[in-house]
C-alpha positions as CSV (number, residue, x, y, z in Angstrom):
1,M,0.0,0.0,0.0
2,M,1.3,3.4,-1.0
3,K,1.0,6.4,1.3
4,M,1.2,10.1,0.4
5,S,4.3,10.4,2.5
6,D,6.0,7.7,0.6
7,L,5.0,8.9,-2.8
8,L,6.4,12.3,-2.1
9,K,9.8,10.8,-1.6
10,L,10.1,10.1,-5.4
11,P,12.6,12.2,-7.2
12,V,9.9,13.6,-9.5
13,F,8.5,15.5,-6.4
14,N,11.7,17.1,-5.5
15,G,10.9,20.8,-4.5
16,T,7.4,20.0,-3.6
17,I,6.2,21.8,-0.5
18,V,3.2,20.5,1.6
19,V,1.5,23.8,2.6
20,G,-1.6,22.3,4.3
21,G,-3.2,19.1,5.5
22,S,0.1,17.6,6.6
23,D,-1.7,15.4,9.2
24,G,-3.2,13.5,6.2
25,L,0.0,12.4,4.7
26,N,-0.7,8.8,5.8
27,R,-3.6,8.7,3.4
28,E,-3.4,5.9,0.8
29,V,-2.7,6.7,-2.9
30,H,-4.1,4.3,-5.4
31,T,-4.0,6.5,-8.5
32,V,-2.8,9.9,-9.8
33,N,-4.8,12.1,-12.1
34,M,-4.2,15.5,-13.9
35,M,-6.9,18.1,-13.9
36,D,-7.4,19.7,-17.3
37,A,-11.1,20.8,-17.0
38,P,-13.2,22.7,-14.5
39,D,-15.8,20.2,-13.9
40,I,-13.5,17.6,-12.3
41,I,-15.5,17.1,-9.1
42,P,-18.0,14.4,-10.5
43,Y,-15.0,12.3,-11.6
44,L,-13.1,12.4,-8.3
45,K,-12.1,8.9,-6.9
46,R,-11.3,7.8,-3.4
47,N,-7.6,7.6,-2.7
48,E,-6.8,9.7,-5.8
49,L,-4.1,12.3,-6.0
50,L,-5.1,15.2,-8.2
51,I,-2.5,17.5,-9.7
52,T,-3.3,20.7,-11.6
53,T,-2.0,24.1,-12.8
54,A,-5.3,25.6,-11.2
55,F,-5.8,27.7,-14.4
56,H,-9.6,27.5,-14.0
57,F,-9.4,28.8,-10.4
58,K,-7.1,31.8,-10.9
59,D,-9.9,34.2,-10.6
60,D,-12.4,31.9,-8.9
61,L,-11.4,31.3,-5.1
62,P,-14.8,29.8,-4.2
63,A,-14.5,27.2,-6.8
64,L,-11.2,26.1,-5.5
65,L,-12.4,26.0,-2.1
66,E,-15.3,23.8,-3.2
67,L,-12.8,21.4,-5.0
68,I,-10.8,21.0,-1.8
69,R,-14.0,20.5,0.3
70,E,-15.2,17.8,-2.1
71,M,-12.0,16.0,-2.1
72,G,-11.9,15.9,1.6
73,H,-15.5,14.4,1.7
74,Q,-14.6,11.9,-1.0
75,E,-11.4,10.9,0.9
76,C,-9.1,11.8,-1.9
77,A,-5.3,11.3,-1.3
78,G,-4.3,14.9,-1.9
79,L,-4.2,18.0,-4.2
80,G,-1.0,19.3,-5.9
81,I,-1.0,22.7,-7.5
82,K,1.6,24.3,-9.8
83,S,0.9,27.7,-8.3
84,K,3.7,29.7,-9.9
85,R,1.9,29.2,-13.3
86,F,-1.3,31.1,-12.7
87,L,-2.2,31.5,-9.0
88,G,1.1,33.1,-8.0
89,S,0.6,31.4,-4.5
90,I,-1.9,29.1,-2.8
91,P,-4.6,31.3,-1.0
92,E,-4.4,31.1,2.9
93,S,-8.1,30.2,3.0
94,A,-7.4,27.1,0.9
95,V,-4.6,26.2,3.3
96,Q,-6.8,26.6,6.2
97,L,-9.4,24.4,4.7
98,A,-7.0,21.6,3.8
99,N,-5.8,21.8,7.4
100,E,-9.3,21.4,8.8
101,L,-9.9,18.3,6.4
102,D,-6.5,16.8,6.9
103,L,-6.2,16.8,3.1
104,P,-2.6,17.2,1.9
105,L,-2.3,20.3,-0.2
106,M,1.0,20.6,-2.0
107,E,2.8,23.3,-3.9
108,L,4.4,21.7,-7.0
109,P,7.6,23.2,-8.5
110,V,7.5,24.6,-12.1
111,D,9.5,21.4,-13.3
112,P,8.9,18.7,-14.1
113,S,5.7,18.7,-16.1
114,L,2.3,17.5,-14.9
115,G,2.5,14.6,-17.4
116,D,5.9,13.4,-16.0
117,I,4.6,13.6,-12.5
118,V,1.6,11.4,-13.5
119,N,3.5,8.9,-15.5
120,K,6.3,8.4,-13.0
121,S,4.0,8.3,-10.0
122,L,1.7,5.8,-11.6
123,S,4.8,3.7,-12.7
124,H,6.0,3.6,-9.2
125,I,2.6,2.7,-7.7
126,L,2.2,-0.1,-10.3
127,D,5.8,-1.4,-9.4
128,V,4.7,-1.5,-5.7
129,R,1.5,-3.3,-6.5
130,T,3.3,-5.8,-8.8
131,T,5.8,-6.6,-6.1
132,E,3.0,-7.1,-3.6
133,L,1.1,-9.3,-5.8
134,H,4.3,-11.3,-6.7
135,N,4.9,-11.8,-2.9
136,A,1.3,-12.8,-2.4
137,I,1.6,-15.5,-5.1
138,Q,4.7,-16.7,-3.6
139,T,3.1,-16.8,-0.2
140,H,0.1,-18.7,-1.6
141,R,2.3,-21.2,-3.3
142,Q,4.3,-21.8,-0.2
143,F,1.2,-22.2,2.1
144,T,-0.3,-24.5,-0.6
145,Q,2.8,-26.8,-0.7
146,Q,2.8,-27.1,3.0
147,I,-0.8,-28.3,2.9
148,M,-0.2,-30.6,-0.1
149,S,2.8,-32.2,1.6
150,G,0.5,-33.2,4.5
151,Q,1.7,-30.7,7.1
152,G,-1.7,-29.5,7.8
153,I,-3.3,-26.2,9.1
154,P,-1.4,-26.2,12.5
155,K,2.0,-26.0,10.6
156,L,0.7,-23.3,8.3
157,L,-0.5,-21.3,11.3
158,D,3.0,-21.7,12.9
159,Q,4.6,-20.4,9.7
160,L,2.2,-17.4,9.5
161,S,2.9,-16.6,13.1
162,S,6.6,-16.5,12.4
163,L,6.0,-14.2,9.4
164,L,3.8,-11.8,11.2
165,R,5.6,-12.2,14.5
166,L,2.3,-12.5,16.2
167,P,0.4,-15.5,17.7
168,V,-2.0,-17.0,15.2
169,F,-4.9,-19.5,15.7
170,L,-8.0,-20.6,13.9
171,L,-11.4,-20.1,15.6
172,G,-14.7,-21.8,14.6
173,P,-18.0,-20.1,13.8
174,Y,-18.7,-19.4,17.5
175,L,-15.2,-18.3,18.2
176,Q,-14.3,-21.7,19.8
177,P,-10.7,-22.8,19.2
178,I,-10.0,-25.2,16.3
179,F,-6.3,-25.1,15.6
180,G,-3.4,-23.3,17.2
181,R,-2.1,-22.6,20.6
182,V,-4.9,-20.6,22.1
183,P,-4.2,-19.4,25.6
184,A,-6.6,-21.0,28.2
185,K,-7.6,-17.7,29.7
186,M,-8.4,-16.2,26.2
187,A,-10.5,-19.2,25.3
188,A,-12.4,-19.1,28.6
189,H,-12.9,-15.3,28.1
190,L,-14.5,-15.7,24.7
191,E,-16.7,-18.5,26.0
192,V,-17.9,-16.5,28.9
193,L,-18.7,-13.6,26.6
194,L,-20.9,-15.8,24.2
195,S,-22.5,-17.8,27.2
196,S,-23.5,-14.5,28.8
197,G,-25.5,-13.5,25.6
198,G,-22.9,-11.7,23.6
199,Q,-22.8,-12.2,19.8
200,Y,-20.1,-11.5,17.2
201,H,-21.2,-9.8,14.0
202,V,-19.1,-10.2,10.9
203,A,-17.9,-6.8,9.8
204,P,-18.5,-5.9,6.1
205,S,-14.8,-5.0,5.8
206,A,-12.1,-7.6,5.0
207,F,-11.2,-8.0,8.7
208,S,-12.1,-6.5,12.0
209,A,-10.7,-6.2,15.4
210,F,-11.8,-5.9,19.1
211,S,-10.2,-5.9,22.5
212,L,-10.9,-8.3,25.4
213,L,-11.4,-6.4,28.8
214,G,-10.1,-7.7,32.1
215,E,-6.6,-9.0,33.0
216,E,-5.7,-10.1,29.5
217,R,-6.6,-6.9,27.6
218,E,-5.6,-8.5,24.4
219,T,-6.5,-7.1,21.0
220,L,-7.7,-9.7,18.5
221,T,-7.9,-9.2,14.8
222,L,-10.2,-11.5,13.0
223,F,-10.1,-12.4,9.3
224,P,-13.1,-14.5,8.0
225,V,-12.4,-17.8,6.4
226,Y,-15.4,-18.6,4.1
227,T,-16.3,-22.2,3.2
228,H,-19.5,-23.5,1.6
229,R,-20.8,-24.6,4.9
230,Q,-20.0,-22.2,7.7
231,L,-17.7,-19.3,8.6
232,H,-14.4,-19.7,10.5
233,F,-12.0,-17.0,11.6
234,L,-8.3,-16.6,11.4
235,C,-7.4,-14.9,14.6
236,I,-4.3,-12.7,15.0
237,T,-3.4,-11.8,18.7
238,G,-2.5,-8.2,18.2
239,F,-3.9,-5.3,16.0
240,V,-3.1,-5.5,12.3
241,S,-3.5,-2.1,10.8
242,P,-5.1,-1.6,7.5
243,S,-1.9,0.2,6.4
244,E,0.1,-3.1,6.7
245,R,-0.6,-4.0,3.2
246,S,2.0,-6.7,3.0
247,S,0.8,-8.5,6.1
248,I,-2.7,-8.3,5.0
249,L,-2.1,-9.9,1.7
250,T,0.0,-12.6,3.4
251,I,-2.9,-13.3,5.9
252,E,-5.5,-13.3,3.0
253,Q,-3.4,-15.9,1.2
254,A,-3.4,-18.0,4.4
255,T,-7.2,-17.6,4.6
256,N,-7.7,-18.8,1.1
257,V,-5.5,-21.9,1.6
258,I,-7.1,-22.7,4.9
259,A,-10.6,-22.5,3.3
260,F,-9.7,-25.1,0.7
261,E,-8.2,-27.3,3.3
262,L,-11.3,-27.1,5.6
263,M,-13.5,-27.9,2.8
264,K,-11.4,-31.0,1.9
265,D,-11.2,-32.1,5.5
266,N,-15.1,-31.6,5.9
267,A,-15.7,-33.7,2.7
268,L,-13.6,-36.6,4.2
269,K,-15.2,-36.2,7.7
270,Q,-18.7,-36.3,6.1
271,N,-17.9,-39.4,4.2
272,R,-16.3,-41.1,7.3
273,R,-19.2,-40.1,9.4
274,R,-21.7,-41.4,7.0
275,I,-20.0,-44.8,7.0
276,Q,-19.7,-44.8,10.8
277,N,-23.5,-43.9,11.1
278,E,-24.4,-46.7,8.6
279,F,-22.4,-49.2,10.6
280,F,-24.2,-48.1,13.9
281,T,-27.6,-48.2,12.3
282,N,-27.0,-51.7,11.0
283,F,-25.5,-52.8,14.3
284,I,-28.4,-51.8,16.5
285,G,-30.8,-53.0,13.8
286,G,-29.4,-56.6,14.0
287,V,-28.2,-56.7,10.4
288,F,-24.9,-58.4,11.2
289,S,-25.2,-62.3,11.3
290,S,-22.6,-63.1,14.0
291,N,-20.5,-61.7,16.8
292,E,-17.4,-62.2,14.7
293,E,-18.8,-60.0,12.0
294,I,-19.7,-57.3,14.6
295,A,-16.1,-57.4,16.0
296,S,-14.6,-57.3,12.5
297,R,-16.7,-54.3,11.4
298,A,-16.3,-52.4,14.7
299,R,-12.5,-52.7,14.6
300,E,-12.6,-50.4,11.6
301,F,-13.9,-47.5,13.8
302,G,-11.7,-48.3,16.9
303,L,-14.2,-50.2,18.8
304,S,-13.0,-53.3,20.7
305,S,-15.1,-56.4,21.3
306,D,-13.2,-57.0,24.6
307,Q,-14.3,-53.6,26.0
308,R,-17.5,-52.7,27.9
309,Y,-19.3,-49.5,26.8
310,I,-21.7,-47.0,28.5
311,C,-24.1,-45.5,26.0
312,A,-25.6,-42.0,26.1
313,V,-28.3,-40.9,23.6
314,G,-28.9,-37.1,23.2
315,K,-31.8,-35.3,21.4
316,L,-32.7,-31.7,20.9
317,N,-35.8,-30.8,22.7
318,G,-38.8,-29.8,20.6
319,K,-36.8,-30.1,17.2
320,D,-38.9,-32.9,15.8
321,R,-42.0,-30.8,15.2
322,T,-40.5,-27.3,14.7
323,T,-38.1,-28.0,11.7
324,S,-38.1,-29.9,8.6
325,F,-35.9,-32.9,8.2
326,M,-33.5,-31.2,5.8
327,Q,-33.1,-28.2,8.1
328,Y,-32.5,-30.5,11.0
329,K,-30.1,-32.6,9.3
330,A,-27.9,-29.6,8.2
331,E,-27.9,-28.4,11.9
332,Q,-27.3,-32.0,13.1
333,D,-24.2,-32.3,11.0
334,Q,-22.9,-29.0,12.5
335,I,-23.7,-30.0,16.0
336,A,-22.1,-33.4,15.5
337,E,-19.0,-31.8,14.3
338,H,-19.0,-29.5,17.3
339,L,-19.6,-32.3,19.8
340,Q,-16.7,-34.2,18.1
341,G,-14.4,-31.3,18.8
342,E,-15.6,-31.1,22.4
343,L,-15.2,-34.9,23.0
344,A,-11.7,-34.9,21.5
345,N,-10.6,-33.1,24.8
346,F,-12.0,-35.7,27.1
347,R,-9.7,-37.9,29.1
348,H,-10.8,-41.2,27.3
349,P,-11.8,-41.7,23.8
350,I,-15.5,-41.4,23.1
351,Y,-17.2,-42.5,19.9
352,L,-19.9,-40.3,18.4
353,F,-22.6,-41.5,16.0
354,T,-25.8,-39.9,14.7
355,H,-28.8,-42.1,14.4
356,D,-32.1,-40.8,13.1
357,R,-32.5,-37.5,15.0
358,S,-30.2,-38.6,18.0
359,Y,-26.5,-38.2,18.9
360,V,-25.2,-41.5,20.4
361,L,-22.0,-41.5,22.5
362,L,-20.3,-44.8,23.2
363,M,-18.0,-44.4,26.1
364,P,-15.4,-47.3,27.0
365,L,-15.5,-48.2,30.7
366,V,-11.9,-47.9,31.7
367,E,-12.5,-47.1,35.4
368,E,-15.1,-48.2,37.9
369,W,-18.5,-46.9,36.9
370,D,-19.3,-45.4,40.2
371,R,-16.0,-43.5,40.1
372,I,-16.4,-42.2,36.6
373,K,-20.1,-41.5,36.5
374,P,-19.8,-38.0,38.0
375,I,-17.1,-37.2,35.3
376,V,-19.4,-38.4,32.5
377,I,-22.4,-36.4,33.8
378,E,-20.1,-33.4,34.1
379,L,-19.1,-34.0,30.4
380,L,-22.6,-34.1,29.3
381,E,-23.6,-31.1,31.2
382,R,-20.7,-29.3,29.5
383,L,-22.0,-30.5,26.1
384,Q,-25.5,-29.2,27.0
385,R,-24.0,-25.7,27.9
386,R,-22.1,-25.5,24.7
387,I,-25.1,-26.3,22.5
388,A,-27.4,-24.0,24.4
389,T,-24.7,-21.3,23.9
390,Y,-23.7,-21.7,20.3
391,Y,-27.0,-23.1,18.8
392,E,-29.7,-21.8,21.2
393,S,-31.0,-25.5,21.5
394,E,-31.7,-27.7,24.4
395,L,-29.9,-31.0,24.3
396,S,-31.2,-33.8,26.6
397,F,-29.4,-37.1,27.4
398,G,-30.5,-40.5,28.4
399,L,-27.8,-42.6,29.9
400,S,-27.7,-46.4,30.1
401,S,-27.4,-48.0,33.5
402,Y,-24.3,-50.0,33.4
403,A,-21.5,-51.1,30.9
404,Q,-22.3,-53.8,28.4
405,P,-19.8,-55.6,26.2
406,L,-19.7,-54.6,22.6
407,T,-22.2,-57.2,21.3
408,Q,-24.7,-55.9,23.9
409,V,-24.5,-52.2,22.9
410,P,-27.9,-52.4,21.1
411,L,-29.4,-53.2,24.6
412,S,-27.5,-50.2,26.2
413,F,-28.8,-48.0,23.3
414,K,-32.3,-49.2,24.1
415,E,-31.9,-48.4,27.7
416,A,-30.5,-44.9,27.1
417,N,-33.3,-44.3,24.6
418,E,-35.8,-45.4,27.2
419,A,-34.3,-43.1,29.8
420,L,-34.5,-40.3,27.3
421,Y,-38.1,-41.1,26.6
422,F,-39.2,-41.3,30.2
423,G,-37.4,-38.0,31.0
424,S,-39.3,-36.1,28.2
425,I,-42.7,-37.4,29.0
426,S,-42.4,-36.4,32.6
427,G,-42.2,-32.8,31.4
428,K,-38.4,-32.2,32.0
429,T,-36.2,-30.0,29.7
430,L,-32.5,-29.9,29.3
431,F,-32.0,-33.0,31.5
432,I,-29.7,-36.0,31.9
433,E,-31.9,-39.0,32.8
434,L,-30.1,-42.3,34.0
435,Y,-31.9,-45.5,33.1
436,Q,-33.2,-47.3,36.1
437,P,-33.5,-51.1,35.8
438,K,-37.4,-51.9,36.4
439,E,-38.7,-55.2,37.4
440,V,-41.7,-54.6,35.3
441,S,-39.7,-53.7,32.3
442,E,-37.5,-56.9,32.6
443,I,-40.6,-59.0,32.8
444,L,-42.1,-57.4,29.9
445,R,-39.0,-58.1,27.8
446,L,-39.8,-61.8,28.3
447,I,-43.3,-61.5,26.7
448,P,-43.5,-62.1,23.0
449,H,-43.8,-58.9,20.9
450,D,-47.0,-59.8,19.3
451,H,-48.7,-60.2,22.7
452,L,-47.3,-56.9,23.8
453,R,-48.5,-55.1,20.7
454,K,-52.0,-56.5,21.1
455,F,-52.2,-55.4,24.8
456,Y,-51.2,-52.0,23.7
457,A,-53.7,-51.8,20.9
458,D,-56.6,-53.1,23.1
459,T,-55.8,-50.6,25.9
460,M,-55.3,-47.6,23.6
461,Q,-57.8,-48.4,20.9
462,G,-59.6,-45.1,21.4
463,F,-56.4,-43.3,20.4
464,E,-56.1,-45.0,16.9
465,D,-54.5,-41.9,15.4
466,E,-51.8,-40.6,17.8
467,T,-50.6,-38.1,15.3
468,L,-53.6,-35.9,15.7
469,K,-52.7,-32.8,17.7
470,D,-55.5,-33.4,20.5
471,H,-54.7,-37.1,20.8
472,H,-51.0,-36.4,21.2
473,M,-51.7,-33.7,23.9
474,L,-54.1,-35.9,25.7
475,L,-51.6,-38.9,25.7
476,H,-48.8,-36.7,26.9
477,T,-51.0,-35.3,29.8
478,L,-52.2,-38.8,30.7
479,S,-48.6,-40.1,30.7
480,V,-47.4,-37.3,33.1
481,Y,-50.4,-37.9,35.3
482,L,-49.7,-41.6,35.7
483,E,-45.9,-41.0,36.2
484,T,-46.7,-38.5,39.1
485,H,-48.8,-41.2,40.7
486,C,-52.0,-39.4,39.8
487,H,-51.2,-36.3,41.5
488,L,-53.1,-33.4,39.8
489,A,-51.0,-30.5,41.2
490,E,-47.7,-32.2,40.3
491,T,-49.0,-32.9,36.8
492,A,-50.1,-29.3,36.3
493,K,-46.7,-28.1,37.5
494,R,-44.6,-30.4,35.2
495,L,-46.8,-29.4,32.2
496,Y,-47.0,-25.6,33.0
497,I,-50.7,-25.6,32.8
498,H,-53.6,-24.9,35.3
499,R,-55.0,-27.7,37.5
500,N,-58.4,-27.3,35.9
501,T,-56.9,-27.8,32.5
502,V,-55.4,-31.1,33.6
503,I,-58.9,-32.2,35.0
504,Y,-60.5,-31.2,31.7
505,R,-57.9,-33.2,29.6
506,L,-58.2,-36.3,31.9
507,E,-62.0,-36.2,31.5
508,K,-61.4,-36.2,27.7
509,C,-59.1,-39.2,28.0
510,E,-61.8,-41.1,30.1
511,E,-64.4,-40.4,27.3
512,I,-61.9,-41.8,24.7
513,I,-61.0,-44.9,26.5
514,G,-64.4,-45.5,28.0
515,R,-63.1,-46.3,31.5
516,S,-62.5,-44.4,34.7
517,L,-59.0,-43.2,35.7
518,K,-60.1,-43.6,39.4
519,D,-60.0,-47.3,38.9
520,P,-56.6,-48.6,40.2
521,E,-56.9,-51.6,37.8
522,E,-57.3,-49.2,34.9
523,T,-54.5,-46.8,35.9
524,L,-52.2,-49.9,36.2
525,R,-53.2,-51.1,32.7
526,L,-52.4,-47.7,31.3
527,R,-49.1,-47.5,32.9
528,M,-48.3,-50.9,31.6
529,A,-49.3,-49.8,28.1
530,F,-47.1,-46.7,28.3
531,R,-44.2,-48.9,29.4
532,I,-44.8,-51.2,26.4
533,K,-44.8,-48.3,24.1
534,A,-41.4,-47.2,25.5
535,L,-40.1,-50.6,24.7
536,L,-41.5,-51.0,21.2
537,P,-42.6,-47.5,20.2
538,E,-42.7,-47.9,16.5
539,E,-44.2,-51.4,16.5
540,G,-46.8,-50.3,19.1
541,K,-47.8,-47.3,17.0
542,Q,-48.2,-49.2,13.8
543,S,-50.3,-51.8,15.6
544,V,-52.8,-49.2,16.8
545,E,-53.0,-47.5,13.4
546,K,-53.8,-50.8,11.8
């Protein structure tokens, strides 16, 4: 980037005197123009140096002042006048106005000609730009070679940091650290800012800067890194001035290379995640024919048949009915990637899968469960806070009761899903529900599925179409009422509705099923039906619809 003060060092400006606006000599100069007509104002450009003999203003001082004023408003680089030709000297009022606007006003010597000044100035500006572009191309080639040789983004950040002599790291779309040596205090400060309701808005300019308050008092300069999916930020610890053209070009080349590398990494991650999720879906669906096949396929993803696993199933509260599947899938991929980054920092490896609309975590049990359970719950709570902060969504978890060997993971998955289901129907939000072994459930597992489906269909025959809005609401109310041991006040509290509304809904339920809810046998039958639905929700539902 060329400044006025640098341009005036050229030999062609020898003898030039800055008579006004010297505080504006740090203005950028992008081009130089020569005035040969009085109507130049409509053609003025930002960062343009205008030189003239001022022939048209020799008897028109107001017109000269208007030109200076417009040049200041349009952020021109400066005005050079060969005053000896026609003006004799530059008027004092013009000098005062230039000082007010910080617009460099220069008195040019008689020689050289205006044409020579324009030609040699433009030639120098072009040489500087050419050098900058050449350096940018070399830098881009160097960064690209690093990536192509497999050194990755961390190595690129290290080299960029050496070039700038400032710490550099990569932040995610929510200013969470992705790559680089981010100071722990700085990362915590950014997290606190966002968790307390703060938001970062992308500036329309090429980059932006802000300062952290508190003990750190660090200034961060952020350069956006655009990919087809989401925005990342290349963060420089320190202020990068817009005048540091060489540094900015170097950083821009780094952002371009990083963007392509992120897109490539994302494509590979998406493909691997799809293969992992297909494996898990087939696994819990009973597709594999033998334990040997399960062990063989699981090894591809780092799972060991000799290891026991705890299973957690997470789901976003209320998302099933408020967003389309495609919208949910796009958000699910982003959240899964975010969760994967969070899990990478845990003390033990955790395997993440997405199944339908759920996030499934398989955690190897490498310590006693009673000892590690508080740590696991603390991790899940941390994940909940992160998702609430960054995505404004409530993520609830169901957690299996105890570790199972790999071949029994489908059972752990069912337990975690059941815990999640009972947590949701009890009116809780943003919860972590641990599966509690129930004697009734264990007995129900021994009953043939056809008998369970028939029992559920006979009990709930009045609710043939559970997808109807009223039926879904009534079933939900009835479920909470039974889970609270038929306490009206507790039911109303959990559903956030009035006690009379609960009574009204329960009366509607009695009309539909044709039996009284005051009958203990009937309430027991209904509780059993809900338990059966939790064990075989899809099959039970299909049976009723038939």
